[in-house]
N, CA, C, O and the ligand as a Tripos MOL2 file, in Angstrom:
@<TRIPOS>MOLECULE
protein
  265   263    67     0     0
PROTEIN
NO_CHARGES

@<TRIPOS>ATOM
      1 N           0.8370   -1.2060    0.0000 N.3       1 MET1
      2 CA          0.0000    0.0000    0.0000 C.3       1 MET1
      3 C           0.8670    1.2490    0.0000 C.2       1 MET1
      4 O           1.9280    1.3040    0.6210 O.2       1 MET1
      5 N           0.3730    2.2450   -0.7200 N.am      2 ALA2
      6 CA          1.0790    3.5300   -0.7220 C.3       2 ALA2
      7 C           1.1150    4.0820    0.6950 C.2       2 ALA2
      8 O           0.1450    3.9920    1.4480 O.2       2 ALA2
      9 N           2.2550    4.6500    1.0270 N.am      3 HIS3
     10 CA          2.4300    5.0860    2.4020 C.3       3 HIS3
     11 C           3.1970    6.4150    2.4170 C.2       3 HIS3
     12 O           4.1580    6.5620    1.6620 O.2       3 HIS3
     13 N           2.8090    7.3690    3.2390 N.am      4 PRO4
     14 CA          3.5440    8.6410    3.2430 C.3       4 PRO4
     15 C           4.9540    8.4790    3.8000 C.2       4 PRO4
     16 O           5.1520    7.8430    4.8350 O.2       4 PRO4
     17 N           5.9200    9.0530    3.1130 N.am      5 LYS5
     18 CA          7.3190    8.9060    3.5260 C.3       5 LYS5
     19 C           7.6520    9.8220    4.6970 C.2       5 LYS5
     20 O           8.3930    9.4580    5.6100 O.2       5 LYS5
     21 N           7.0720   11.0400    4.6410 N.am      6 ARG6
     22 CA          7.3820   12.0220    5.6770 C.3       6 ARG6
     23 C           6.0920   12.5150    6.3140 C.2       6 ARG6
     24 O           5.0300   12.5420    5.6920 O.2       6 ARG6
     25 N           6.2220   12.8990    7.5560 N.am      7 LYS7
     26 CA          5.1040   13.5260    8.2680 C.3       7 LYS7
     27 C           4.8400   14.9120    7.6670 C.2       7 LYS7
     28 O           5.7760   15.6690    7.4120 O.2       7 LYS7
     29 N           3.5480   15.2420    7.4410 N.am      8 HIS8
     30 CA          3.2170   16.5940    6.9870 C.3       8 HIS8
     31 C           3.3720   17.5630    8.1510 C.2       8 HIS8
     32 O           3.0380   17.2340    9.2890 O.2       8 HIS8
     33 N           3.8710   18.7400    7.8670 N.am      9 SER9
     34 CA          3.9980   19.7440    8.9240 C.3       9 SER9
     35 C           2.6160   20.2360    9.3290 C.2       9 SER9
     36 O           1.6680   20.1280    8.5510 O.2       9 SER9
     37 N           2.4950   20.7670   10.5230 N.am     10 ARG10
     38 CA          1.2190   21.3430   10.9800 C.3      10 ARG10
     39 C           0.7990   22.4620   10.0460 C.2      10 ARG10
     40 O          -0.3790   22.6260    9.7290 O.2      10 ARG10
     41 N           1.7990   23.2330    9.6110 N.am     11 SER11
     42 CA          1.5320   24.3500    8.7000 C.3      11 SER11
     43 C           0.8790   23.8450    7.4180 C.2      11 SER11
     44 O          -0.0720   24.4490    6.9210 O.2      11 SER11
     45 N           1.3880   22.7390    6.8860 N.am     12 ARG12
     46 CA          0.8620   22.2000    5.6260 C.3      12 ARG12
     47 C          -0.5820   21.7470    5.7980 C.2      12 ARG12
     48 O          -1.4320   22.0410    4.9580 O.2      12 ARG12
     49 N          -0.8640   21.0230    6.8990 N.am     13 SER13
     50 CA         -2.2370   20.5770    7.1710 C.3      13 SER13
     51 C          -3.1560   21.7730    7.3320 C.2      13 SER13
     52 O          -4.2620   21.7990    6.7920 O.2      13 SER13
     53 N          -2.6870   22.7610    8.0790 N.am     14 ARG14
     54 CA         -3.5310   23.9380    8.3710 C.3      14 ARG14
     55 C          -3.7940   24.7540    7.1110 C.2      14 ARG14
     56 O          -4.8820   25.3030    6.9360 O.2      14 ARG14
     57 N          -2.8010   24.8320    6.2400 N.am     15 LYS15
     58 CA         -2.9840   25.5560    4.9750 C.3      15 LYS15
     59 C          -4.0760   24.8820    4.1420 C.2      15 LYS15
     60 O          -4.9050   25.5560    3.5310 O.2      15 LYS15
     61 N          -4.0690   23.5510    4.1250 N.am     16 ARG16
     62 CA         -5.0830   22.8040    3.3670 C.3      16 ARG16
     63 C          -6.4650   23.0780    3.9660 C.2      16 ARG16
     64 O          -7.4470   23.2420    3.2410 O.2      16 ARG16
     65 N          -6.5230   23.1250    5.2990 N.am     17 ARG17
     66 CA         -7.8270   23.2520    5.9650 C.3      17 ARG17
     67 C          -8.3680   24.6850    5.9990 C.2      17 ARG17
     68 O          -9.4660   24.9060    6.5090 O.2      17 ARG17
     69 N          -7.6370   25.6450    5.4780 N.am     18 THR18
     70 CA         -8.1740   27.0060    5.4350 C.3      18 THR18
     71 C          -9.4150   27.0770    4.5550 C.2      18 THR18
     72 O         -10.2100   28.0090    4.6800 O.2      18 THR18
     73 N          -9.5930   26.0880    3.6520 N.am     19 HIS19
     74 CA        -10.7520   26.0910    2.7500 C.3      19 HIS19
     75 C         -11.9620   25.4170    3.3810 C.2      19 HIS19
     76 O         -13.0740   25.5330    2.8630 O.2      19 HIS19
     77 N         -11.7610   24.7150    4.4910 N.am     20 GLN20
     78 CA        -12.8830   24.0470    5.1700 C.3      20 GLN20
     79 C         -13.4930   25.0120    6.1630 C.2      20 GLN20
     80 O         -12.9050   25.3010    7.2050 O.2      20 GLN20
     81 N         -14.6770   25.5120    5.8360 N.am     21 LYS21
     82 CA        -15.3370   26.4550    6.7300 C.3      21 LYS21
     83 C         -16.7950   26.0740    6.8810 C.2      21 LYS21
     84 O         -17.4060   25.5460    5.9530 O.2      21 LYS21
     85 N         -17.3490   26.3410    8.0450 N.am     22 VAL22
     86 CA        -18.7820   26.1380    8.2670 C.3      22 VAL22
     87 C         -19.4740   27.4210    7.8290 C.2      22 VAL22
     88 O         -19.1670   28.5060    8.3220 O.2      22 VAL22
     89 N         -20.4140   27.2830    6.8930 N.am     23 SER23
     90 CA        -21.1050   28.4780    6.4110 C.3      23 SER23
     91 C         -22.1990   28.8810    7.3880 C.2      23 SER23
     92 O         -22.7740   28.0380    8.0760 O.2      23 SER23
     93 N         -22.4820   30.1770    7.4420 N.am     24 LYS24
     94 CA        -23.5420   30.6820    8.3080 C.3      24 LYS24
     95 C         -24.8980   30.2640    7.7470 C.2      24 LYS24
     96 O         -25.0710   30.2290    6.5290 O.2      24 LYS24
     97 N         -25.8780   29.9400    8.6260 N.am     25 PRO25
     98 CA        -27.1920   29.6090    8.1070 C.3      25 PRO25
     99 C         -27.8450   30.8240    7.4660 C.2      25 PRO25
    100 O         -27.6710   31.9500    7.9300 O.2      25 PRO25
    101 N         -28.6050   30.5850    6.3820 N.am     26 LEU26
    102 CA        -29.2700   31.6870    5.6770 C.3      26 LEU26
    103 C         -30.4400   32.1850    6.5150 C.2      26 LEU26
    104 O         -31.3990   31.4490    6.7450 O.2      26 LEU26
    105 N         -30.3660   33.4270    6.9710 N.am     27 LEU27
    106 CA        -31.4090   33.9920    7.8210 C.3      27 LEU27
    107 C         -32.2600   34.9690    7.0260 C.2      27 LEU27
    108 O         -31.7520   35.7740    6.2460 O.2      27 LEU27
    109 N         -33.5760   34.8770    7.2440 N.am     28 VAL28
    110 CA        -34.5150   35.8290    6.6320 C.3      28 VAL28
    111 C         -35.4660   36.3230    7.7170 C.2      28 VAL28
    112 O         -35.5570   35.7310    8.7930 O.2      28 VAL28
    113 N         -36.1750   37.4180    7.4220 N.am     29 GLU29
    114 CA        -37.1140   37.9690    8.4010 C.3      29 GLU29
    115 C         -38.4390   37.2120    8.3290 C.2      29 GLU29
    116 O         -38.9650   36.9810    7.2400 O.2      29 GLU29
    117 N         -38.9780   36.8240    9.4880 N.am     30 CYS30
    118 CA        -40.2790   36.1510    9.5450 C.3      30 CYS30
    119 C         -41.3780   37.1550    9.1950 C.2      30 CYS30
    120 O         -41.3710   38.2820    9.6910 O.2      30 CYS30
    121 N         -42.3390   36.7430    8.3290 N.am     31 LYS31
    122 CA        -43.4010   37.6620    7.9150 C.3      31 LYS31
    123 C         -44.4110   37.9110    9.0310 C.2      31 LYS31
    124 O         -45.1160   38.9210    9.0180 O.2      31 LYS31
    125 N         -44.4850   36.9930   10.0000 N.am     32 GLU32
    126 CA        -45.4630   37.1260   11.0810 C.3      32 GLU32
    127 C         -44.9310   37.9670   12.2380 C.2      32 GLU32
    128 O         -45.5610   38.9390   12.6540 O.2      32 GLU32
    129 N         -43.7520   37.5770   12.7570 N.am     33 CYS33
    130 CA        -43.2470   38.2560   13.9550 C.3      33 CYS33
    131 C         -42.0500   39.1510   13.6620 C.2      33 CYS33
    132 O         -41.5460   39.8220   14.5620 O.2      33 CYS33
    133 N         -41.5870   39.1700   12.4060 N.am     34 HIS34
    134 CA        -40.5060   40.0520   11.9510 C.3      34 HIS34
    135 C         -39.1960   39.8380   12.7000 C.2      34 HIS34
    136 O         -38.4110   40.7700   12.8700 O.2      34 HIS34
    137 N         -38.9650   38.6080   13.1480 N.am     35 ARG35
    138 CA        -37.6800   38.2820   13.7480 C.3      35 ARG35
    139 C         -36.8810   37.4300   12.7540 C.2      35 ARG35
    140 O         -37.4320   36.8880   11.7960 O.2      35 ARG35
    141 N         -35.5820   37.3290   13.0050 N.am     36 GLN36
    142 CA        -34.7120   36.5570   12.1230 C.3      36 GLN36
    143 C         -34.9930   35.0720   12.3080 C.2      36 GLN36
    144 O         -35.0150   34.5750   13.4330 O.2      36 GLN36
    145 N         -35.2100   34.3620   11.1950 N.am     37 LYS37
    146 CA        -35.3860   32.9180   11.2420 C.3      37 LYS37
    147 C         -34.6530   32.2960   10.0700 C.2      37 LYS37
    148 O         -34.2770   32.9910    9.1260 O.2      37 LYS37
    149 N         -34.4470   30.9640   10.1300 N.am     38 LYS38
    150 CA        -33.7850   30.2730    9.0380 C.3      38 LYS38
    151 C         -34.7330   30.1750    7.8450 C.2      38 LYS38
    152 O         -35.9240   29.9150    8.0120 O.2      38 LYS38
    153 N         -34.1960   30.3840    6.6380 N.am     39 ALA39
    154 CA        -34.9990   30.2990    5.4200 C.3      39 ALA39
    155 C         -35.4980   28.8730    5.2160 C.2      39 ALA39
    156 O         -34.7830   27.9200    5.5230 O.2      39 ALA39
    157 N         -36.7120   28.7160    4.7040 N.am     40 HIS40
    158 CA        -37.3460   27.4290    4.3980 C.3      40 HIS40
    159 C         -37.5780   26.5890    5.6480 C.2      40 HIS40
    160 O         -37.6720   25.3640    5.5670 O.2      40 HIS40
    161 N         -37.6710   27.2540    6.8210 N.am     41 MET41
    162 CA        -37.9140   26.5430    8.0810 C.3      41 MET41
    163 C         -39.1000   27.2070    8.7780 C.2      41 MET41
    164 O         -39.3400   28.4010    8.6030 O.2      41 MET41
    165 N         -39.8330   26.4330    9.5640 N.am     42 VAL42
    166 CA        -40.9040   26.9950   10.3870 C.3      42 VAL42
    167 C         -40.2650   27.9340   11.4080 C.2      42 VAL42
    168 O         -39.2350   27.6150   12.0010 O.2      42 VAL42
    169 N         -40.8940   29.1040   11.6050 N.am     43 CYS43
    170 CA        -40.3450   30.0880   12.5360 C.3      43 CYS43
    171 C         -40.3470   29.5220   13.9540 C.2      43 CYS43
    172 O         -41.3950   29.0780   14.4230 O.2      43 CYS43
    173 N         -39.2070   29.5220   14.6540 N.am     44 PRO44
    174 CA        -39.1560   28.9750   16.0140 C.3      44 PRO44
    175 C         -39.8410   29.8570   17.0540 C.2      44 PRO44
    176 O         -40.0910   29.4080   18.1730 O.2      44 PRO44
    177 N         -40.1490   31.1160   16.6960 N.am     45 PHE45
    178 CA        -40.7290   32.0530   17.6660 C.3      45 PHE45
    179 C         -42.2510   32.0260   17.6190 C.2      45 PHE45
    180 O         -42.8890   32.0150   18.6720 O.2      45 PHE45
    181 N         -42.8660   32.0140   16.4070 N.am     46 CYS46
    182 CA        -44.3190   32.0570   16.2990 C.3      46 CYS46
    183 C         -44.9070   30.7870   15.6870 C.2      46 CYS46
    184 O         -46.1260   30.6180   15.7140 O.2      46 CYS46
    185 N         -44.0850   29.8840   15.1330 N.am     47 GLY47
    186 CA        -44.5920   28.6260   14.5870 C.3      47 GLY47
    187 C         -45.2680   28.7680   13.2410 C.2      47 GLY47
    188 O         -45.9720   27.8550   12.8100 O.2      47 GLY47
    189 N         -45.0720   29.8930   12.5630 N.am     48 TYR48
    190 CA        -45.7130   30.1220   11.2720 C.3      48 TYR48
    191 C         -44.7960   29.7020   10.1280 C.2      48 TYR48
    192 O         -43.5720   29.8100   10.2110 O.2      48 TYR48
    193 N         -45.4290   29.2180    9.0560 N.am     49 TYR49
    194 CA        -44.6970   28.9520    7.8160 C.3      49 TYR49
    195 C         -45.6510   29.1890    6.6550 C.2      49 TYR49
    196 O         -46.7300   28.5960    6.6110 O.2      49 TYR49
    197 N         -45.2710   30.0440    5.7180 N.am     50 GLY50
    198 CA        -46.0940   30.3450    4.5520 C.3      50 GLY50
    199 C         -47.4210   30.9860    4.9140 C.2      50 GLY50
    200 O         -48.4260   30.7280    4.2510 O.2      50 GLY50
    201 N         -47.4510   31.8240    5.9610 N.am     51 GLY51
    202 CA        -48.6630   32.5400    6.3540 C.3      51 GLY51
    203 C         -49.6440   31.7220    7.1690 C.2      51 GLY51
    204 O         -50.7290   32.2060    7.4910 O.2      51 GLY51
    205 N         -49.2810   30.4740    7.5140 N.am     52 LYS52
    206 CA        -50.1740   29.6380    8.3280 C.3      52 LYS52
    207 C         -49.4440   29.1950    9.5920 C.2      52 LYS52
    208 O         -48.2240   29.0280    9.5940 O.2      52 LYS52
    209 N         -50.2230   29.0050   10.6870 N.am     53 GLU53
    210 CA        -49.6180   28.4760   11.9070 C.3      53 GLU53
    211 C         -49.4980   26.9660   11.7500 C.2      53 GLU53
    212 O         -50.4980   26.2510   11.6800 O.2      53 GLU53
    213 N         -48.2560   26.4940   11.6970 N.am     54 VAL54
    214 CA        -48.0020   25.0700   11.4620 C.3      54 VAL54
    215 C         -47.7480   24.3660   12.7850 C.2      54 VAL54
    216 O         -48.2400   23.2610   13.0140 O.2      54 VAL54
    217 N         -46.9730   25.0130   13.6560 N.am     55 VAL55
    218 CA        -46.6060   24.4300   14.9430 C.3      55 VAL55
    219 C         -47.0700   25.3840   16.0340 C.2      55 VAL55
    220 O         -46.8340   26.5890   15.9480 O.2      55 VAL55
    221 N         -47.7310   24.8510   17.0610 N.am     56 LYS56
    222 CA        -48.1300   25.7090   18.1730 C.3      56 LYS56
    223 C         -46.9890   25.7870   19.1680 C.2      56 LYS56
    224 O         -46.4610   24.7660   19.6100 O.2      56 LYS56
    225 N         -46.6170   27.0050   19.5130 N.am     57 ILE57
    226 CA        -45.5180   27.2070   20.4620 C.3      57 ILE57
    227 C         -46.1240   27.6070   21.7960 C.2      57 ILE57
    228 O         -46.7260   28.6720   21.9340 O.2      57 ILE57
    229 N         -45.9470   26.7150   22.7910 N.am     58 GLU58
    230 CA        -46.6260   26.8940   24.0800 C.3      58 GLU58
    231 C         -45.6880   27.3480   25.1970 C.2      58 GLU58
    232 O         -46.1490   27.7930   26.2480 O.2      58 GLU58
    233 N         -44.3880   27.2390   24.9800 N.am     59 ILE59
    234 CA        -43.4180   27.5120   26.0550 C.3      59 ILE59
    235 C         -43.5330   28.9610   26.5340 C.2      59 ILE59
    236 O         -43.5540   29.2280   27.7360 O.2      59 ILE59
    237 N         -43.6080   29.9020   25.5690 N.am     60 LYS60
    238 CA        -43.6420   31.3170   25.9380 C.3      60 LYS60
    239 C         -44.9410   31.6750   26.6390 C.2      60 LYS60
    240 O         -44.9430   32.4810   27.5690 O.2      60 LYS60
    241 N         -46.0700   31.0700   26.1930 N.am     61 GLU61
    242 CA        -47.3710   31.3600   26.8040 C.3      61 GLU61
    243 C         -47.3790   30.9340   28.2690 C.2      61 GLU61
    244 O         -47.9100   31.6460   29.1210 O.2      61 GLU61
    245 N         -46.7900   29.7740   28.5650 N.am     62 LYS62
    246 CA        -46.7350   29.2860   29.9460 C.3      62 LYS62
    247 C         -45.9270   30.2360   30.8280 C.2      62 LYS62
    248 O         -46.2920   30.4970   31.9740 O.2      62 LYS62
    249 N         -44.8230   30.7510   30.2760 N.am     63 LYS63
    250 CA        -43.9630   31.6530   31.0540 C.3      63 LYS63
    251 C         -44.6900   32.9490   31.3810 C.2      63 LYS63
    252 O         -44.5250   33.5070   32.4660 O.2      63 LYS63
    253 N         -45.5060   33.4300   30.4240 N.am     64 LYS64
    254 CA        -46.2320   34.6880   30.6450 C.3      64 LYS64
    255 C         -47.2630   34.5590   31.7750 C.2      64 LYS64
    256 O         -47.4660   35.4900   32.5540 O.2      64 LYS64
    257 N         -47.9200   33.3700   31.8490 N.am     65 LYS65
    258 CA        -48.9450   33.1520   32.8710 C.3      65 LYS65
    259 C         -48.3480   33.0980   34.2800 C.2      65 LYS65
    260 O         -48.9940   33.5080   35.2450 O.2      65 LYS65
    261 N         -47.1250   32.5980   34.3970 N.am     66 GLN66
    262 CA        -46.5250   32.3910   35.7270 C.3      66 GLN66
    263 C         -46.0200   33.6470   36.4010 C.2      66 GLN66
    264 O         -45.5010   33.5840   37.5150 O.2      66 GLN66
    265 ZN        -42.2070   34.2670   13.3670 Zn       67 ZN67
@<TRIPOS>BOND
     1     1     2 1
     2     2     3 1
     3     3     4 2
     4     3     5 am
     5     5     6 1
     6     6     7 1
     7     7     8 2
     8     7     9 am
     9     9    10 1
    10    10    11 1
    11    11    12 2
    12    11    13 am
    13    13    14 1
    14    14    15 1
    15    15    16 2
    16    15    17 am
    17    17    18 1
    18    18    19 1
    19    19    20 2
    20    19    21 am
    21    21    22 1
    22    22    23 1
    23    23    24 2
    24    23    25 am
    25    25    26 1
    26    26    27 1
    27    27    28 2
    28    27    29 am
    29    29    30 1
    30    30    31 1
    31    31    32 2
    32    31    33 am
    33    33    34 1
    34    34    35 1
    35    35    36 2
    36    35    37 am
    37    37    38 1
    38    38    39 1
    39    39    40 2
    40    39    41 am
    41    41    42 1
    42    42    43 1
    43    43    44 2
    44    43    45 am
    45    45    46 1
    46    46    47 1
    47    47    48 2
    48    47    49 am
    49    49    50 1
    50    50    51 1
    51    51    52 2
    52    51    53 am
    53    53    54 1
    54    54    55 1
    55    55    56 2
    56    55    57 am
    57    57    58 1
    58    58    59 1
    59    59    60 2
    60    59    61 am
    61    61    62 1
    62    62    63 1
    63    63    64 2
    64    63    65 am
    65    65    66 1
    66    66    67 1
    67    67    68 2
    68    67    69 am
    69    69    70 1
    70    70    71 1
    71    71    72 2
    72    71    73 am
    73    73    74 1
    74    74    75 1
    75    75    76 2
    76    75    77 am
    77    77    78 1
    78    78    79 1
    79    79    80 2
    80    79    81 am
    81    81    82 1
    82    82    83 1
    83    83    84 2
    84    83    85 am
    85    85    86 1
    86    86    87 1
    87    87    88 2
    88    87    89 am
    89    89    90 1
    90    90    91 1
    91    91    92 2
    92    91    93 am
    93    93    94 1
    94    94    95 1
    95    95    96 2
    96    95    97 am
    97    97    98 1
    98    98    99 1
    99    99   100 2
   100    99   101 am
   101   101   102 1
   102   102   103 1
   103   103   104 2
   104   103   105 am
   105   105   106 1
   106   106   107 1
   107   107   108 2
   108   107   109 am
   109   109   110 1
   110   110   111 1
   111   111   112 2
   112   111   113 am
   113   113   114 1
   114   114   115 1
   115   115   116 2
   116   115   117 am
   117   117   118 1
   118   118   119 1
   119   119   120 2
   120   119   121 am
   121   121   122 1
   122   122   123 1
   123   123   124 2
   124   123   125 am
   125   125   126 1
   126   126   127 1
   127   127   128 2
   128   127   129 am
   129   129   130 1
   130   130   131 1
   131   131   132 2
   132   131   133 am
   133   133   134 1
   134   134   135 1
   135   135   136 2
   136   135   137 am
   137   137   138 1
   138   138   139 1
   139   139   140 2
   140   139   141 am
   141   141   142 1
   142   142   143 1
   143   143   144 2
   144   143   145 am
   145   145   146 1
   146   146   147 1
   147   147   148 2
   148   147   149 am
   149   149   150 1
   150   150   151 1
   151   151   152 2
   152   151   153 am
   153   153   154 1
   154   154   155 1
   155   155   156 2
   156   155   157 am
   157   157   158 1
   158   158   159 1
   159   159   160 2
   160   159   161 am
   161   161   162 1
   162   162   163 1
   163   163   164 2
   164   163   165 am
   165   165   166 1
   166   166   167 1
   167   167   168 2
   168   167   169 am
   169   169   170 1
   170   170   171 1
   171   171   172 2
   172   171   173 am
   173   173   174 1
   174   174   175 1
   175   175   176 2
   176   175   177 am
   177   177   178 1
   178   178   179 1
   179   179   180 2
   180   179   181 am
   181   181   182 1
   182   182   183 1
   183   183   184 2
   184   183   185 am
   185   185   186 1
   186   186   187 1
   187   187   188 2
   188   187   189 am
   189   189   190 1
   190   190   191 1
   191   191   192 2
   192   191   193 am
   193   193   194 1
   194   194   195 1
   195   195   196 2
   196   195   197 am
   197   197   198 1
   198   198   199 1
   199   199   200 2
   200   199   201 am
   201   201   202 1
   202   202   203 1
   203   203   204 2
   204   203   205 am
   205   205   206 1
   206   206   207 1
   207   207   208 2
   208   207   209 am
   209   209   210 1
   210   210   211 1
   211   211   212 2
   212   211   213 am
   213   213   214 1
   214   214   215 1
   215   215   216 2
   216   215   217 am
   217   217   218 1
   218   218   219 1
   219   219   220 2
   220   219   221 am
   221   221   222 1
   222   222   223 1
   223   223   224 2
   224   223   225 am
   225   225   226 1
   226   226   227 1
   227   227   228 2
   228   227   229 am
   229   229   230 1
   230   230   231 1
   231   231   232 2
   232   231   233 am
   233   233   234 1
   234   234   235 1
   235   235   236 2
   236   235   237 am
   237   237   238 1
   238   238   239 1
   239   239   240 2
   240   239   241 am
   241   241   242 1
   242   242   243 1
   243   243   244 2
   244   243   245 am
   245   245   246 1
   246   246   247 1
   247   247   248 2
   248   247   249 am
   249   249   250 1
   250   250   251 1
   251   251   252 2
   252   251   253 am
   253   253   254 1
   254   254   255 1
   255   255   256 2
   256   255   257 am
   257   257   258 1
   258   258   259 1
   259   259   260 2
   260   259   261 am
   261   261   262 1
   262   262   263 1
   263   263   264 2
@<TRIPOS>SUBSTRUCTURE
     1 MET1         2 RESIDUE 1 A MET
     2 ALA2         6 RESIDUE 1 A ALA
     3 HIS3        10 RESIDUE 1 A HIS
     4 PRO4        14 RESIDUE 1 A PRO
     5 LYS5        18 RESIDUE 1 A LYS
     6 ARG6        22 RESIDUE 1 A ARG
     7 LYS7        26 RESIDUE 1 A LYS
     8 HIS8        30 RESIDUE 1 A HIS
     9 SER9        34 RESIDUE 1 A SER
    10 ARG10       38 RESIDUE 1 A ARG
    11 SER11       42 RESIDUE 1 A SER
    12 ARG12       46 RESIDUE 1 A ARG
    13 SER13       50 RESIDUE 1 A SER
    14 ARG14       54 RESIDUE 1 A ARG
    15 LYS15       58 RESIDUE 1 A LYS
    16 ARG16       62 RESIDUE 1 A ARG
    17 ARG17       66 RESIDUE 1 A ARG
    18 THR18       70 RESIDUE 1 A THR
    19 HIS19       74 RESIDUE 1 A HIS
    20 GLN20       78 RESIDUE 1 A GLN
    21 LYS21       82 RESIDUE 1 A LYS
    22 VAL22       86 RESIDUE 1 A VAL
    23 SER23       90 RESIDUE 1 A SER
    24 LYS24       94 RESIDUE 1 A LYS
    25 PRO25       98 RESIDUE 1 A PRO
    26 LEU26      102 RESIDUE 1 A LEU
    27 LEU27      106 RESIDUE 1 A LEU
    28 VAL28      110 RESIDUE 1 A VAL
    29 GLU29      114 RESIDUE 1 A GLU
    30 CYS30      118 RESIDUE 1 A CYS
    31 LYS31      122 RESIDUE 1 A LYS
    32 GLU32      126 RESIDUE 1 A GLU
    33 CYS33      130 RESIDUE 1 A CYS
    34 HIS34      134 RESIDUE 1 A HIS
    35 ARG35      138 RESIDUE 1 A ARG
    36 GLN36      142 RESIDUE 1 A GLN
    37 LYS37      146 RESIDUE 1 A LYS
    38 LYS38      150 RESIDUE 1 A LYS
    39 ALA39      154 RESIDUE 1 A ALA
    40 HIS40      158 RESIDUE 1 A HIS
    41 MET41      162 RESIDUE 1 A MET
    42 VAL42      166 RESIDUE 1 A VAL
    43 CYS43      170 RESIDUE 1 A CYS
    44 PRO44      174 RESIDUE 1 A PRO
    45 PHE45      178 RESIDUE 1 A PHE
    46 CYS46      182 RESIDUE 1 A CYS
    47 GLY47      186 RESIDUE 1 A GLY
    48 TYR48      190 RESIDUE 1 A TYR
    49 TYR49      194 RESIDUE 1 A TYR
    50 GLY50      198 RESIDUE 1 A GLY
    51 GLY51      202 RESIDUE 1 A GLY
    52 LYS52      206 RESIDUE 1 A LYS
    53 GLU53      210 RESIDUE 1 A GLU
    54 VAL54      214 RESIDUE 1 A VAL
    55 VAL55      218 RESIDUE 1 A VAL
    56 LYS56      222 RESIDUE 1 A LYS
    57 ILE57      226 RESIDUE 1 A ILE
    58 GLU58      230 RESIDUE 1 A GLU
    59 ILE59      234 RESIDUE 1 A ILE
    60 LYS60      238 RESIDUE 1 A LYS
    61 GLU61      242 RESIDUE 1 A GLU
    62 LYS62      246 RESIDUE 1 A LYS
    63 LYS63      250 RESIDUE 1 A LYS
    64 LYS64      254 RESIDUE 1 A LYS
    65 LYS65      258 RESIDUE 1 A LYS
    66 GLN66      262 RESIDUE 1 A GLN
    67 ZN67       265 GROUP 0 **** ****
């Protein structure tokens, strides 16, 4: 099997990895609550997607009552 003759320097490995980056999630403004949310995802704050309530969010309502 092919085998590396010499150890790569840390610098060499790090130079290669400068191209590996985690991209930021695409954020858009929610049409219902006007907060930043991920595009193509149900809003985590109001539970709306495409002008309809898809998921009911109960955590905040409970906190307000207490
Ligand atoms: Zn929202």
